[in-house]
C-alpha distance (Angstrom), angle and dihedral (degrees) to the residues before:
residue distance angle dihedral
X1 . . .
X2 3.82 . .
X3 3.72 121.1 .
X4 3.85 90.9 -110.7
X5 3.79 93.5 57.2
X6 3.71 101.2 59.5
X7 3.70 143.5 18.6
X8 3.81 116.3 19.0
X9 3.79 100.1 -18.3
X10 3.75 87.6 -114.1
X11 3.95 95.4 166.1
X12 3.93 92.8 55.8
X13 3.76 93.6 41.8
X14 3.85 90.7 51.6
X15 3.74 92.0 48.1
X16 3.87 94.1 46.7
X17 3.85 92.6 45.5
X18 3.82 93.4 52.0
X19 3.76 92.2 43.5
X20 3.87 90.7 55.1
X21 3.86 88.4 45.5
X22 3.81 92.1 53.4
X23 3.86 92.0 47.4
X24 3.81 90.8 49.3
X25 3.82 91.0 47.3
X26 3.81 93.2 49.6
X27 3.84 92.1 49.8
X28 3.78 90.6 51.2
X29 3.80 90.5 47.5
X30 3.71 91.4 49.7
X31 3.75 93.5 49.5
X32 3.85 92.0 49.4
X33 3.81 91.5 49.1
X34 3.75 91.0 50.4
X35 3.83 90.9 49.5
X36 3.86 90.6 50.2
X37 3.76 96.3 49.7
X38 3.76 113.3 100.4
X39 3.83 119.8 -137.0
X40 3.80 112.0 -74.9
X41 3.74 114.1 -102.7
X42 3.80 123.6 -149.4
X43 3.79 103.3 -98.1
X44 3.72 130.8 -169.5
X45 3.77 118.2 -115.4
X46 3.73 112.4 -100.6
X47 3.81 111.5 -104.1
X48 3.76 114.5 -115.8
X49 3.77 107.9 -132.1
X50 3.74 128.8 -164.6
X51 3.84 126.7 20.9
X52 3.78 90.4 -2.2
X53 3.78 100.3 46.0
X54 3.77 96.4 138.0
X55 3.76 97.3 178.4
X56 3.90 91.6 54.6
X57 3.75 89.0 48.3
X58 3.80 93.7 50.7
X59 3.80 89.5 47.0
X60 3.79 92.5 50.8
X61 3.73 92.9 49.5
X62 3.72 93.0 47.3
X63 3.84 91.5 49.7
X64 3.73 91.6 48.3
X65 3.83 95.3 50.5
X66 3.90 89.6 45.2
X67 3.81 90.3 53.0
X68 3.78 91.8 50.3
X69 3.74 92.4 46.8
X70 3.82 93.6 50.4
X71 3.84 95.4 42.3
X72 3.72 104.0 33.0
X73 3.83 94.1 124.2
X74 3.86 94.7 45.3
X75 3.80 100.1 45.4
X76 3.82 94.2 89.9
X77 3.84 88.6 52.3
X78 3.79 90.3 49.4
X79 3.79 89.8 54.0
X80 3.82 91.3 51.5
X81 3.82 90.3 49.5
X82 3.86 91.3 50.7
X83 3.88 88.4 48.9
X84 3.81 90.7 51.6
X85 3.85 91.1 48.2
X86 3.84 90.4 53.8
X87 3.85 90.7 52.1
X88 3.81 93.8 42.6
X89 3.84 131.5 73.9
X90 3.79 95.6 -70.6
X91 3.84 92.3 52.9
X92 3.74 93.9 97.8
X93 3.81 94.3 52.8
X94 3.85 90.2 45.9
X95 3.85 91.5 51.6
X96 3.83 90.3 46.4
X97 3.79 90.9 51.9
X98 3.81 90.3 48.1
X99 3.79 92.1 50.7
X100 3.87 90.7 48.9
X101 3.79 92.5 50.3
X102 3.82 91.3 46.7
X103 3.84 90.3 51.9
X104 3.86 89.6 59.0
X105 3.82 92.2 45.5
X106 3.74 125.1 94.0
X107 3.78 89.8 -146.4
X108 3.75 120.1 84.1
X109 3.77 119.1 -136.0
């Protein structure tokens, strides 16, 4: 015979009594936490840093599109100048810098 089936229902009474006690304690704790909290201040959103740094991505895209708008006519000439630099005396240093950067990159070229 289990304690809840017979004399006094001690098991159920114990469970109910402690459940009520826990509910009352949690209500008191919530009320005291609410009383301790200062008024909420307007806070800035935390900046996401790293792969998901949205602000940096927006800034980069804006800068790139501004550059293209300002230099649209001279971009082909800039490409020709870069091509000449690769063929000129500084070409070896430029290719070495490119290889060094590619070695640190996850992408394969």
